ROLUM-978504 format. One record per residue (C-alpha): residue number from 1; residue in three letters; chain; x, z, y. Coordinates in steps of 0.25 Angstrom, whole numbers, padded with zeros to 4 digits. Layout:
% ROLUM-978504
SITE pos code unit     x     z     y
SITE NUM  ALA    A     X     Z     Y
...
//
This chain:
% ROLUM-978504
SITE pos code unit     x     z     y
SITE   1  MET    A  0062 -0274  0370
SITE   2  GLY    A  0065 -0272  0385
SITE   3  GLY    A  0057 -0271  0397
SITE   4  GLU    A  0053 -0279  0409
SITE   5  ARG    A  0067 -0277  0416
SITE   6  ASP    A  0074 -0282  0403
SITE   7  SER    A  0065 -0295  0403
SITE   8  LEU    A  0067 -0297  0418
SITE   9  GLY    A  0082 -0297  0415
SITE  10  TYR    A  0080 -0311  0408
SITE  11  ILE    A  0074 -0316  0421
SITE  12  LYS    A  0084 -0311  0431
SITE  13  ARG    A  0097 -0314  0423
SITE  14  LEU    A  0101 -0325  0413
SITE  15  VAL    A  0108 -0314  0405
SITE  16  PRO    A  0099 -0302  0407
SITE  17  GLN    A  0105 -0288  0410
SITE  18  ARG    A  0100 -0275  0405
SITE  19  PRO    A  0091 -0268  0416
SITE  20  LYS    A  0098 -0258  0424
SITE  21  VAL    A  0094 -0243  0423
SITE  22  ASP    A  0095 -0233  0434
SITE  23  GLU    A  0104 -0224  0428
SITE  24  PHE    A  0104 -0214  0439
SITE  25  LYS    A  0089 -0213  0438
SITE  26  ALA    A  0089 -0212  0423
SITE  27  LEU    A  0099 -0201  0423
SITE  28  ASP    A  0093 -0193  0434
SITE  29  ASN    A  0079 -0194  0428
SITE  30  ASP    A  0083 -0193  0413
SITE  31  LYS    A  0072 -0186  0405
SITE  32  LYS    A  0064 -0184  0418
SITE  33  ILE    A  0049 -0187  0415
SITE  34  LEU    A  0037 -0187  0424
SITE  35  ARG    A  0025 -0183  0416
SITE  36  LEU    A  0010 -0184  0421
SITE  37  THR    A -0003 -0182  0414
SITE  38  ALA    A -0013 -0193  0416
SITE  39  ARG    A -0026 -0199  0412
SITE  40  PHE    A -0033 -0212  0412
SITE  41  ASN    A -0038 -0217  0426
SITE  42  THR    A -0052 -0221  0420
SITE  43  LYS    A -0066 -0217  0418
SITE  44  VAL    A -0068 -0221  0404
SITE  45  PRO    A -0073 -0209  0397
SITE  46  GLU    A -0064 -0210  0385
SITE  47  ASP    A -0051 -0211  0393
SITE  48  VAL    A -0054 -0200  0404
SITE  49  ASP    A -0049 -0189  0396
SITE  50  ARG    A -0036 -0195  0391
SITE  51  ARG    A -0023 -0189  0396
SITE  52  PHE    A -0009 -0195  0396
SITE  53  ILE    A  0005 -0190  0399
SITE  54  ILE    A  0013 -0200  0408
SITE  55  SER    A  0028 -0199  0407
SITE  56  PHE    A  0037 -0205  0418
SITE  57  TYR    A  0051 -0206  0414
SITE  58  LEU    A  0059 -0205  0427
SITE  59  SER    A  0072 -0210  0421
SITE  60  ASP    A  0067 -0224  0419
SITE  61  ASP    A  0053 -0225  0425
SITE  62  THR    A  0046 -0226  0412
SITE  63  ILE    A  0032 -0221  0409
SITE  64  SER    A  0025 -0217  0396
SITE  65  ILE    A  0011 -0211  0394
SITE  66  TYR    A  0007 -0202  0382
SITE  67  GLU    A -0007 -0198  0379
SITE  68  PRO    A -0008 -0184  0373
SITE  69  LEU    A -0017 -0180  0362
SITE  70  GLN    A -0031 -0175  0366
SITE  71  LYS    A -0039 -0169  0355
SITE  72  ASN    A -0052 -0176  0351
SITE  73  SER    A -0050 -0187  0361
SITE  74  GLY    A -0050 -0198  0350
SITE  75  ILE    A -0037 -0205  0357
SITE  76  VAL    A -0024 -0206  0350
SITE  77  HIS    A -0013 -0199  0358
SITE  78  GLY    A  0001 -0203  0360
SITE  79  LYS    A  0009 -0213  0368
SITE  80  PHE    A  0000 -0221  0377
SITE  81  LEU    A  0011 -0229  0385
SITE  82  GLU    A  0025 -0232  0381
SITE  83  ARG    A  0036 -0228  0389
SITE  84  ALA    A  0041 -0239  0399
SITE  85  GLN    A  0041 -0243  0413
SITE  86  TYR    A  0027 -0247  0418
SITE  87  LYS    A  0023 -0255  0431
SITE  88  ASN    A  0014 -0250  0441
SITE  89  VAL    A  0001 -0258  0441
SITE  90  ASP    A -0001 -0256  0456
SITE  91  ASP    A  0014 -0258  0459
SITE  92  LEU    A  0019 -0270  0451
SITE  93  PRO    A  0029 -0273  0447
SITE  94  ASN    A  0035 -0259  0449
SITE  95  ILE    A  0035 -0249  0438
SITE  96  ILE    A  0028 -0235  0439
SITE  97  THR    A  0036 -0224  0446
SITE  98  PRO    A  0034 -0209  0447
SITE  99  THR    A  0029 -0210  0462
SITE 100  GLN    A  0017 -0219  0456
SITE 101  MET    A  0012 -0208  0447
SITE 102  PRO    A  0006 -0198  0457
SITE 103  LEU    A -0004 -0187  0452
SITE 104  GLY    A -0018 -0192  0451
SITE 105  GLY    A -0013 -0207  0453
SITE 106  ASP    A -0014 -0219  0443
SITE 107  VAL    A -0003 -0223  0434
SITE 108  LYS    A -0005 -0238  0432
SITE 109  THR    A  0005 -0244  0422
SITE 110  ARG    A -0004 -0256  0419
SITE 111  LYS    A -0017 -0261  0422
SITE 112  GLU    A -0023 -0256  0409
SITE 113  LEU    A -0018 -0242  0411
SITE 114  GLY    A -0023 -0232  0421
SITE 115  LEU    A -0018 -0218  0421
SITE 116  LYS    A -0020 -0207  0431
SITE 117  SER    A -0011 -0195  0432
SITE 118  ASN    A -0017 -0181  0434
SITE 119  GLY    A -0023 -0178  0447
SITE 120  LYS    A -0035 -0180  0456
SITE 121  GLY    A -0041 -0194  0459
SITE 122  GLU    A -0052 -0203  0456
SITE 123  GLU    A -0052 -0211  0443
SITE 124  ASP    A -0053 -0226  0443
SITE 125  ALA    A -0060 -0233  0431
SITE 126  THR    A -0047 -0239  0426
SITE 127  ALA    A -0047 -0245  0412
SITE 128  ALA    A -0036 -0239  0404
SITE 129  PRO    A -0034 -0244  0390
SITE 130  PRO    A -0021 -0241  0383
SITE 131  LEU    A -0010 -0251  0383
SITE 132  THR    A -0009 -0260  0371
SITE 133  GLN    A  0000 -0270  0364
SITE 134  LYS    A -0003 -0281  0355
SITE 135  GLY    A -0009 -0277  0342
SITE 136  HIS    A -0014 -0263  0348
SITE 137  SER    A -0028 -0260  0348
SITE 138  VAL    A -0037 -0249  0356
SITE 139  THR    A -0047 -0240  0349
SITE 140  LEU    A -0058 -0234  0356
SITE 141  VAL    A -0062 -0221  0351
SITE 142  TYR    A -0076 -0215  0354
SITE 143  VAL    A -0078 -0200  0353
SITE 144  ALA    A -0091 -0193  0355
SITE 145  ARG    A -0091 -0182  0365
SITE 146  ASN    A -0097 -0168  0363
SITE 147  GLY    A -0102 -0172  0350
SITE 148  ASP    A -0110 -0184  0355
SITE 149  ASP    A -0113 -0196  0346
SITE 150  VAL    A -0102 -0206  0348
SITE 151  PHE    A -0112 -0217  0343
SITE 152  SER    A -0124 -0213  0352
SITE 153  GLU    A -0130 -0225  0359
SITE 154  ALA    A -0124 -0220  0372
SITE 155  ALA    A -0110 -0219  0366
SITE 156  ILE    A -0111 -0233  0360
SITE 157  ARG    A -0115 -0239  0373
SITE 158  ARG    A -0103 -0232  0380
SITE 159  MET    A -0094 -0238  0369
SITE 160  ARG    A -0099 -0252  0372
SITE 161  GLU    A -0097 -0250  0387
SITE 162  ILE    A -0082 -0245  0384
SITE 163  GLU    A -0079 -0257  0374
SITE 164  ASP    A -0086 -0267  0384
SITE 165  LYS    A -0077 -0262  0395
SITE 166  ILE    A -0065 -0265  0387
SITE 167  THR    A -0069 -0278  0380
SITE 168  LYS    A -0075 -0284  0392
SITE 169  ASP    A -0063 -0282  0401
SITE 170  PRO    A -0057 -0295  0405
SITE 171  GLU    A -0043 -0290  0400
SITE 172  PHE    A -0048 -0286  0386
SITE 173  PRO    A -0044 -0299  0379
SITE 174  LYS    A -0030 -0296  0383
SITE 175  PHE    A -0031 -0282  0377
SITE 176  CYS    A -0038 -0285  0364
SITE 177  LEU    A -0029 -0297  0360
SITE 178  ARG    A -0017 -0287  0359
SITE 179  ALA    A -0023 -0281  0347
SITE 180  ASP    A -0026 -0295  0340
SITE 181  LYS    A -0015 -0299  0330
SITE 182  THR    A -0021 -0312  0326
SITE 183  GLY    A -0018 -0320  0338
SITE 184  SER    A -0032 -0322  0343
SITE 185  ARG    A -0035 -0325  0357
SITE 186  SER    A -0049 -0318  0357
SITE 187  CYS    A -0053 -0303  0356
SITE 188  THR    A -0060 -0299  0343
SITE 189  ALA    A -0071 -0289  0345
SITE 190  PRO    A -0066 -0275  0345
SITE 191  LEU    A -0070 -0265  0334
SITE 192  SER    A -0081 -0257  0341
SITE 193  ALA    A -0091 -0247  0336
SITE 194  THR    A -0101 -0253  0346
SITE 195  ARG    A -0101 -0267  0339
SITE 196  LEU    A -0114 -0265  0330
SITE 197  PHE    A -0121 -0257  0341
SITE 198  TYR    A -0120 -0270  0350
SITE 199  ALA    A -0119 -0281  0340
SITE 200  ALA    A -0127 -0294  0344
SITE 201  ASN    A -0134 -0303  0335
SITE 202  LEU    A -0139 -0293  0325
SITE 203  ASN    A -0150 -0282  0325
SITE 204  VAL    A -0144 -0269  0318
SITE 205  ALA    A -0158 -0262  0318
SITE 206  GLU    A -0164 -0274  0310
SITE 207  THR    A -0152 -0274  0301
SITE 208  VAL    A -0154 -0259  0298
SITE 209  LYS    A -0168 -0262  0294
SITE 210  LYS    A -0165 -0273  0285
SITE 211  VAL    A -0153 -0265  0278
SITE 212  ASP    A -0163 -0253  0276
SITE 213  ALA    A -0173 -0262  0269
SITE 214  LEU    A -0163 -0267  0259
SITE 215  ASP    A -0165 -0255  0250
SITE 216  GLY    A -0180 -0258  0249
SITE 217  SER    A -0183 -0246  0258
SITE 218  ALA    A -0183 -0247  0274
SITE 219  ASP    A -0181 -0232  0276
SITE 220  GLY    A -0169 -0232  0286
SITE 221  GLU    A -0160 -0227  0276
SITE 222  LEU    A -0151 -0239  0273
SITE 223  THR    A -0150 -0235  0259
SITE 224  ILE    A -0144 -0249  0255
SITE 225  PHE    A -0131 -0244  0259
SITE 226  LYS    A -0131 -0234  0248
SITE 227  MET    A -0134 -0244  0237
SITE 228  GLU    A -0125 -0243  0225
SITE 229  ASN    A -0113 -0252  0224
SITE 230  LEU    A -0116 -0257  0238
SITE 231  THR    A -0101 -0257  0242
SITE 232  THR    A -0097 -0265  0229
SITE 233  ILE    A -0109 -0275  0232
SITE 234  LEU    A -0106 -0277  0246
SITE 235  GLN    A -0091 -0279  0243
SITE 236  GLU    A -0094 -0290  0233
SITE 237  LEU    A -0104 -0296  0241
SITE 238  GLN    A -0094 -0298  0253
SITE 239  ARG    A -0084 -0303  0243
SITE 240  GLU    A -0093 -0314  0237
SITE 241  VAL    A -0098 -0318  0251
SITE 242  ALA    A -0084 -0320  0255
SITE 243  ILE    A -0081 -0329  0243
SITE 244  GLN    A -0094 -0337  0244
SITE 245  THR    A -0093 -0340  0259
SITE 246  LYS    A -0079 -0344  0257
SITE 247  MET    A -0083 -0353  0246
SITE 248  GLN    A -0094 -0359  0254
SITE 249  ALA    A -0084 -0361  0266
SITE 250  ASN    A -0074 -0368  0257
SITE 251  ALA    A -0085 -0377  0252
SITE 252  HIS    A -0088 -0381  0266
SITE 253  ASN    A -0073 -0382  0270
SITE 254  ALA    A -0076 -0370  0280
SITE 255  SER    A -0069 -0358  0283
SITE 256  ILE    A -0076 -0344  0284
SITE 257  GLU    A -0063 -0335  0286
SITE 258  GLY    A -0065 -0326  0297
SITE 259  GLN    A -0080 -0328  0298
SITE 260  SER    A -0091 -0318  0296
SITE 261  LEU    A -0104 -0322  0290
SITE 262  ASN    A -0118 -0318  0295
SITE 263  SER    A -0130 -0316  0286
SITE 264  SER    A -0135 -0330  0287
SITE 265  GLN    A -0121 -0336  0285
SITE 266  LEU    A -0120 -0327  0273
SITE 267  SER    A -0133 -0332  0267
SITE 268  ALA    A -0129 -0347  0269
SITE 269  ALA    A -0115 -0345  0264
SITE 270  ILE    A -0118 -0339  0250
SITE 271  ASP    A -0128 -0339  0238
SITE 272  PRO    A -0134 -0325  0239
SITE 273  LYS    A -0140 -0325  0225
SITE 274  ALA    A -0126 -0329  0219
SITE 275  LEU    A -0119 -0319  0228
SITE 276  VAL    A -0128 -0308  0223
SITE 277  VAL    A -0127 -0311  0208
SITE 278  LYS    A -0112 -0312  0209
SITE 279  VAL    A -0110 -0299  0217
SITE 280  ALA    A -0120 -0292  0207
SITE 281  SER    A -0111 -0297  0195
SITE 282  LYS    A -0098 -0292  0201
SITE 283  THR    A -0103 -0279  0206
SITE 284  GLY    A -0113 -0276  0194
SITE 285  ALA    A -0124 -0272  0205
SITE 286  PRO    A -0138 -0276  0203
SITE 287  LEU    A -0143 -0288  0209
SITE 288  SER    A -0153 -0281  0218
SITE 289  ALA    A -0141 -0272  0224
SITE 290  VAL    A -0133 -0284  0227
SITE 291  VAL    A -0144 -0291  0234
SITE 292  ARG    A -0146 -0278  0243
SITE 293  GLY    A -0131 -0278  0245
SITE 294  ALA    A -0131 -0292  0249
SITE 295  ASP    A -0143 -0290  0259
SITE 296  LEU    A -0136 -0278  0265
SITE 297  PHE    A -0123 -0286  0266
SITE 298  GLN    A -0130 -0298  0273
SITE 299  GLN    A -0138 -0289  0282
SITE 300  LEU    A -0125 -0282  0287
SITE 301  LEU    A -0117 -0294  0289
SITE 302  PRO    A -0121 -0295  0304
SITE 303  ILE    A -0118 -0280  0305
SITE 304  MET    A -0104 -0282  0299
SITE 305  GLY    A -0102 -0293  0309
SITE 306  ALA    A -0105 -0284  0321
SITE 307  LEU    A -0096 -0273  0316
SITE 308  GLY    A -0085 -0283  0314
SITE 309  GLY    A -0086 -0289  0328
SITE 310  SER    A -0091 -0303  0324
SITE 311  LEU    A -0104 -0301  0331
SITE 312  PRO    A -0106 -0301  0347
SITE 313  VAL    A -0111 -0288  0354
SITE 314  GLN    A -0123 -0287  0363
SITE 315  GLU    A -0126 -0278  0375
SITE 316  GLU    A -0138 -0271  0368
SITE 317  MET    A -0135 -0260  0358
SITE 318  GLN    A -0141 -0262  0344
SITE 319  ASP    A -0150 -0251  0338
SITE 320  HIS    A -0141 -0239  0339
SITE 321  ARG    A -0148 -0231  0328
SITE 322  ALA    A -0148 -0244  0318
SITE 323  VAL    A -0133 -0246  0321
SITE 324  LEU    A -0129 -0232  0317
SITE 325  GLN    A -0138 -0232  0305
SITE 326  LEU    A -0132 -0245  0300
SITE 327  ALA    A -0118 -0241  0303
SITE 328  ALA    A -0120 -0227  0296
SITE 329  ALA    A -0125 -0234  0283
SITE 330  MET    A -0114 -0245  0283
SITE 331  LYS    A -0103 -0234  0284
SITE 332  GLU    A -0108 -0228  0271
SITE 333  GLU    A -0106 -0241  0264
SITE 334  ILE    A -0091 -0244  0261
SITE 335  PHE    A -0093 -0259  0263
SITE 336  PHE    A -0097 -0257  0277
SITE 337  LYS    A -0090 -0244  0281
SITE 338  SER    A -0078 -0250  0287
SITE 339  LEU    A -0087 -0258  0297
SITE 340  VAL    A -0094 -0246  0303
SITE 341  ASP    A -0083 -0235  0301
SITE 342  PHE    A -0080 -0235  0316
SITE 343  LEU    A -0094 -0235  0320
SITE 344  LEU    A -0099 -0221  0315
//
């Protein structure tokens, strides 16, 4: 598609000419490549041990960066930066040259990229997320060290610190919208394992107690999730709730598309008795089982909202043990499994 020099040709001349190439330089330095090993200039723990190979092509002053495979790092290896000419952030508008790549020095191609070549020197806390393009996304992979629990309280708090550092950065909206394909001008809540731990407007510990009591025995076992035909009952409940709420909305000339219901809105929007009878008829399950399934569905609506990102987050962590207990139980039920698969 052409580079910056091609684009400038349309500005400088009415009829653009092909950019001139230094043929002597290209011939003298053909296949001559300056290679350096490098690391991120950062103190972020998950990036400290990452290593890179910077290749500088002397024939045309282009640079490419490759990240080699490191076993058990949890990071996908491969091409990190496409081969091209890159400007020196500290010397704009000039491109990077070999003299600007000393051992132990910084190689800065853009503000969001900070690599330091091997050598002695102090590190600066330079943020260094990978370069992205429209439609791309970044996945943070948390790996426990030395057999530690990746979902310990301390680990969850550290995850929240890392995510806050990213999402609260003033430049974050410019980044997050690159992954959006809907044309929205606001960022959606990123999928995060910390959502339920810091969910606002609900009490996970109280929800666990209520769910535990649904089988008639508050023994802490959450036996309700092992109820026979629970998956079928929940699926049919969800289907019927969607149908009835849509009918209610049409009756009032309102639209519910794209909205999620909380428990109080659900009770107001449908006829519980009619819903239970209809689901029991379709599934062949006893009325008592459908009632318990409906109670479970209603109790977990706020939890599902929190996992889906529709609830705000708070500074205080929810009861750590209660969150893990509920997530483990939900993961055993097919209906909820996809919501908590990333959590445990």
